N, C-alpha and C positions, 0 to 999 in steps of 0.2 A: 257322165250323162246327168243333166239336171232334171229335176222332177217337173213334170208338166203341171201347169196351174189347174187343169181340169181334174187331175188326180187328187191334188190337195183339196179342191172344192168338194169332190166326192167324199173324201175322208171327213171333212168338216161337216158336210151334210149328214153323214152317218152318226156323228157325235152331237148333232144339233139338239137332242133332247136333254143334254147336260148343260148346266149353267157354268159360265166362266171358262169356256174353251176359247183360247186365243192362240195365235201363232206369230212367229217372227221368221223372216227370211234370213238365211245365212249362207252365203256363197252358192246361190242357186238351189239350195235345199231349204227345208223348213223344220223349225222346232215347234212342237205343240205343247202348250201349257194347259194344265187343268187346275183351276183355282189357284193360279200363281206358281205352281210347281211344274218343272219340266217332266213331262210324262212320256213323250215319244218324239221320234224324228221321222220325217218323211224324206227319204233319200232315194234317188234313182227309181222313183215310182214304187217304193216299198214302204210299208208302215212298220217301224221298229219301235218296240216299247222297252222300258227299263226292265231288267230281269229280276224283279223282286219276287218274293215267295208266292204271293197270290197269283202272279202271272204264270210262274212255273207250274203252279197247281192247276190253273185253268187251261194251260196250253202245254201239257207235259211232253208232247212229241214235236213241238215247234222247233224249227232250226234256229241256231244262234248265228247271227251275222253282224259284222261291224257296219255302222252307218257310212263310214268312209275309212280309207286306208289309215291304219295306225290307231283307230279308235277301239274302245272296249266293245265286246260283243253285246248285242241286244237281241231280244226275241222278235222274230219275224211273225207278224200277224197275217195269216193267209186268208182267213175267213172275214174279209172286210165287207162282204155283202150282207152280213147278219147284223143289222143295226142294234137289236136288243143285246146280243152278245157283246158287241163293241162297248156299249154303254155300261154293261155290267163289269166288263174288264177294267175300264177306266175307274169306275167307282170302287172296285175291289182293291186296286193298287194305290189309290190316293193316299191313304194313311202311311203306307210304306215308302212313299217318295220322299227324297231328301228335301228339306226346307231350302228355299232360295238363299243363296249366299248374300250376305250383307255387302253393300257397296261401300268402299272406303271414302 
């Protein structure tokens, strides 16, 4: 099941207080970038973020789910209605996100 554009737009609106939030469509789903780094996936109308230490600290009880079959587990963000929390979450995890891979 592909993510609805309305769901993506809601997530982007919740993150609109942050600078440099971009996204890219990939097979009916979306990758969210924060300041050039992959921060989250929006798959099947779910927001999944990288399971870095700051995310695990801020969401200790959050379930781990793969964005798609065969992928590594990511942290499911269920409280997407809390704009302030979402912005704090993305800010907190930024330094721990891997740098983008260099293109050959």
